[in-house]
N, C-alpha and C positions, 0 to 999 in steps of 0.2 A: 504493500499500499504506500502511496506517495505521501511523504510527511508534509504537514501544513507548512505553509510559507509564513515565516516570521518577519513582520515588518520592523525595520530599524526605527528608532525614535524620530530621525529626521524624516523618514518616509510617512510615519503617522502625522507628523505635523504638516508636511506637504499636503496629504490628503485632506486634513482638517482645514487648511487654507483653500485648496481648490474647492471643496465643498461650499465653503463660505462664499467664494466668488461666484460659483455657479448658482447657488440659491439666492444670490442677491443680498446677502448680509453686507457685503462690500461692493458698492456700486461703482461703476466707471468714475475715475477721478478722485475716489475716496482714499484716504491715507490709511495704511496698514501699520500700526505701531508695533514694532518689535517687542519692546518691554512689556507692553500690555498683553500680547499674545503669550509670552513666557510666563507671566504671572497667571493668566487664565488657565493655562495647561500645566501649571506647577512644574515648569522645566527651567533649565538655564537658557540664556539668549543664544548660545552658540548653535544648537541644533535648529532653532527657529531661523537664525540668520542663514544657515546653510540651506534650509528649505526655501526661504525667499529667494536665494540666489538661483535655485532650480526654476522657480516660477519666473524669474527674470529672463532666464534662457529660454523658457517657453513663450516669452513676450506676453505674458499675462499681467505682469506688473513692471513699473519702471521706477527707477531711483535717480534722485538729482541732489546734488550738494545743498545742504541746509534745508532741504525740503522733504527728506525721508522717502518712504516708499509709497507709491500709489497704484491703484488698479488702472491698467491702460484702458483707453477707449478702444473698443473693437470696430473695425471698419471693414467694409466689404473687400477692400484691397488685401486685407490680412488673409482671407480665405482664398482670394484669387491667386495669392502667392503660394499657399501652402498646397493646394490640391494638384497642381502639375508636378511638384516635387514629390508628394506622395504617390502619384500615379507612376512616375518613372522608377521609384523604389520598388513599388509593388509588381511592376513589370518584370524587373530583374529578379524579385523574389519568386514570382510564378514560374519563370523559366528555370530557376534553380531547384524549385521545389517539386515539379512535376516528375522528374526522373527519380527523385528520392522517394516520392510517394508511391509511384508505380500503381496508381490507380486506386490507392487506399484513401477514402475520404472520411474515415471514422471520426477524426477530430473535428471535422467541418459540419457533419450531419446534424448534431444537436442544435447548432446556432441556427441553421435553416429552418428546422421544426420550430425554434422558439420564435423565429421571425414571422412565421405564418400565424402563430398564436397571437403575437404582438399587434400584428396587422388586424386581426380579427377583433381584438379588443380595443384597437385604436390607441394603444399605449406607446406613445412617442418616445418615453425614456427607455423602454425595453427595446424599441427599434434601434435607437442609437447604440445602446449596450451591445446587443447581439451582432449588429453590423460591424462595429469595431472588433469584437471578439472573433468573428469569422476572419477578418483580414489579418488580425493579430497572428491567428493560427497558421494562415497561408504563409506569412512572413517568417514565422518561426520555423516552418517546415523547410525553409531554404537552406537551414543549417549554417547560416553565416551570422555570427555574433554582432559583427560591425554593422551589417544591414539591419539586423533587429534593433540595435541601440539607436541608430540614426531615425529609424521609423518611429520608434517609441518617443524619441526627443521632439517629434512634431507636435505631440499632445493631442492627437486626433480627437479623442473622446471629448476632451475638455472644450476644445475649439467648436466642435459640432454642437455641443450642449449650449455653449455661450451664444452661438449663432442664432439659435432658436429663441433664446431669452432676449438678446440685445438687438439682433437685426430682424426680428419677427419672421424668420424663415420657417419653412414647413419641411419636416422630415418625411419624405414620400414613402411609399411601400416598396421595399426592396427584395422582398422575399422570393419571388419569381426569378429576379435577376440573379440573386445568390445561388438559387438552385441551378440556374443555367451555367453559372461559373463552376459550380461543384461538378456538374456533369461533365463539363469540358476537361477538368482535371482528372475526373475518373477515366475518361476515354484517352487521357494523354494527348489532347489536342496540340498539334504542332504549333498552332498560332495562339497559344495560351497567353503569351506575354502581352500581345497586342490586345487581346480580348480583355485581359484584366485592366490594362492601362485605359481602354475606353470605358470600361465599367466604372472605374474610380472617378474619372472625370465626369461621368453621368450621375455620380452620386453627390457632387457638390451641391450643398443646400441652395435652393433659388428662393429669392425674396418673394414674399406675397405680393399679389397685385394691389 
């Protein structure tokens, strides 16, 4: 049996901060006070500072001399920059993963099933969660730690959730598209890289009319 993953203190604080930003506790432009977070969580300021640095790398927050740390304003341009990069990474991942998987889509199948259920219930949060989980499994299957680390560094799930909250975008139903991608992987489609790239670009959240 696989042992449970134990999060470091820094990772727990990072998750706490991300949830606060996504939930709207800290709104765009609002200051996040390092010392206050440390007191609230009953930890030293060092892991809080480390977690904030990670969020700055993800471009979720920004720091300025004598002004502290603030939540960044999310713009459509941020998403426009992220999705082509993600699509390129996943194209490479798919091309590396398919020979390794040899038609075995066991890790992908539960997420497709969960997407159908999320679509049926109209559960936008579950749609985001399982869409990202599907793609994470695909990237992980490439067996390239640098590729996975780079992909994770884009903060896909966070940016997608924030785009819904701040830009008023709608997470469409992707269950059928993900099933089609899974089927292509299962049959070892020679054009899998291009197929996945086009699929990712098509998943970019579109603003409401």
